[in-house]
N, C-alpha and C positions, 0 to 999 in steps of 0.2 A: 504494500500499500504506500502511496506517495505521501511524504512527510514535508510539513511547511514548519521550518525551524528559524528562518531569518526573514527580515523584512526586505532583503534584497531578491528573496524568492519571487520569480515571475508570477506565479499565481497569486501569493499575498498581493502583488502590486496590481494585478486586475481585480481581485477583489475590493480592495482599497478604492480604486477607480470607480467600480460599479456603485458602491456606496456614497461616494462624495461628487461624482461628475455626472449631471443630467446629459451632456453632450456626449459621454461617453456611452451612456445607456441607449441614447437615440442611435449612435453610430453602430453599435454591435447588437442591439436588441436583448442585450443581458440585463437582467435584474436579479434580487436577491430576497429571499424570504427567510425569517430569521425566527427561531423558536420551535420547540419540539411539536407542539400540537399543529402549528401551521405547516410544518414540513411533513409531519405523517399524513396530515389531510391531502396534501398534495401526491405524495408517492402513492396513497390507497385511492384517490379520485379515480372514476371511471372517464372523467373527461380528459381531454388530452392536454398534457403539459409537458413541456419539453425540459427535462432536468438535465444540466450537463454535468453537474457534479455535486456531491454532498460533502460539506465541511464538518469534521468532528473534533472535539478536543479530548473524547475518550475513545480508545481503539477497541474498548469492549464492546462498543456500540456498532462497530464497523460491520460486522455481519448482518446487522438488521437493514443494512442499506447496500448491500454488495452488488444488487444490480444498478446503482446509480454513481458508480464511479467514487467511491468514498475517498476522503484526504483526511489526513490527520493533521491538526494544527495544535500548536502549543498553547496551554493555557494562558501564557504570558502574552502571546502575541494575539490570542483573541481579547483580551482586555483593550487592545489599541484599536480593536475595529468597532466593537459594539457592546454595549451594557448587557444586553439581553444575550447575545452569543457567549458572552463570558459567563453569564450565569447558567444557561441552558446547554451551551456546549454544541449548537447544531445549526447550520444554514445550508439552505440550497441555493445554488446558482442555476437560474432559470432563463431560457431564451424565450421571449414573448415580445410580438411586434403588434403595433397599432395595425388595424384594418383599415383598407381603403375604403373611402365614402361610396365609392361605386359598388361596393359590395354589401351596402346596407340593405337590410331586408326589406320586402315592400309593406309589410304590417308591424306595427308596434306591439306592446308600447315601448317608449324609450324615455330615457332620462337625459336631459341636455343640461351640462355645467357651464355657466358663462362667469368667468372670473372668480370662481370659488376657490381662494388660494390656499386655505388652510389645510393640510394633510389629513387631519383628523376629520374634518368635515366631510371631505370627499370620500375617506375611507368608509365612513358610517354611512353615507349615503349609497355607496355603490354595494355594501353588505345588504342594506334594506332592498335595493333594487334587485339582487340575486334573490333573496328570500321570497319577494313578491314576483318572481318570475319575469321581470322586465327582460326586453330581448337584447337590449344593448345600451352603452353609455356613450354618449356624444359629447366631446369635450372641445370647448371654444377657447378663445385666447383667456390667458391670465389664470387659468385653473391650475392647481397643483397636479403635478405628473402621476397620473393613476397608476404608473406602473414602477413608481419610486419605492424603496424598501419601506419609507414611512407610510405610505399608503397602503401598501401591501399589508403591513402590520395592523394598521387601523380598521383595515377592512377584514381582519381576520384570515387574509390569504384570498377572499373571494373576488378581488380584482382580477386575479388570474383566471377565473372560470367564467368570464362573461365577455363577448366582444367588445372592444373599446375602438371608437373611431375619433380621429382628432383631424380638426381642421379650423380655418377661419369661421366666424359666425355666419358670415355670407355664404360660405361654402355649404356649410351644415343646413342653413334655412333653405338653401336651393334643393339639397339632397331631400328634404322633408317634404317640399312642396311638390316635386317632380313625383312624389309616391302619394301624394294628396293625404298627407298624415295630418291630424287636428294638431295645431300647436296650441298648447296651453301655458300661458304665462302668469306671473304671480305678482302681486304688489301689497303693500299693508295700507289699511284704509283706517283712518283715525276718526270716522265719523260713524253715524249708525247706518247700517245696512242690513237688510234681511236675508234669509236663505231662501233662494229663488230656484234652486234645483236640487234634486237628489240624484246623484249620478254615478253610473258605473260605466266605463267606457273600456274598448279594447285596443283601439287603433288610434294613438295619441303620443304626442311627446310633450313632456312636463319640463319646462325650462325654469331652471333655479339660477339667479345671480348671487352675487357678492353681497354680504351683510353691509358693507359700506355704501356701495353706489348702486344696489340693484342690478336690473338687467341692462344690457347694451341697448341703445336706441333702435338698433336695427328690429328687435323684437316688437317694438312699439309701433312700426310704421305700417302694418299691414292689418287691413280692416276685417279680415275674417280670422283673427286670432282670437282666442277664447282668454279673457282675462279674469284672473280669480283673484278677489280682494280679501286679505287677512285682516280680520277686525281686532283692532287695539286702541283704546283711548289714553293709555298710560305709557306706551313705548313707541319707539320709531323702527324698530327693526327686530325680528325675531332671529334665533339661531338657526340658520339655514339647514343644518343637519336634522334638527328636532322638527321644523316646520315642514321640509321637503320630505321626510319619512312619513309624516301624518298624511300629507298630500297624496303621496304615492299609494298608500294603503287606502285612502278614501277613493281614489280615482279608479283603482283595481277592484275594490269590493263594493264600492257605493256607500254615500254618506252625505250630509247636509254640507254645502258650502256657500259662502257669500258671494254674490255677482252682481 
């Protein structure tokens, strides 16, 4: 079994780059999942995941992952990479690429993220989308990289198990309109509004923006977009992961919304 005992080791350098450089991840298509439960879920999943190799700090566990090119890393070096890696002693290096918008399915539901920059929020939303059987995640400008180690961790690994499409907002909008997908946008409303529909939809794209500035103007410019108003008389923004998860559930299963 290959052993990494020095920072000069090429594999150590590669792991370091994957963890710290978004440009390197984009160039190579490589990313990293850290922690025993996430790695075990990946290697036992029936969904296709291209595991390049698994890094361990305890040789006793190598036999469990012998089909995934296990590599032994010294505990001392593990501490220089990641706290969870140092504690749990396992990570998987995985190849996963964004999917071209040309291959977007003809029917939803989809989740569109526009400028959601916090990796924890992005991971939480992706985890909810997978749990509710959304078809794909569409990522616009300013959104945290869904394939970064931080988002993979906060999504409990589920960002590896759903197609992710990335592009400019105009490109995403065009792809949705070409497929006649109903676009649903969200805004906070600080005045009285009454529930106007009890809805359960199948073919739609829910668009969520950043907590600070909301959605980009492009989503507001088209008259056939359905706008949902989230009522609050006391605050000017909701946590996007909490509000988005509730909306994903309501739209998929039915429930009252303000409109």
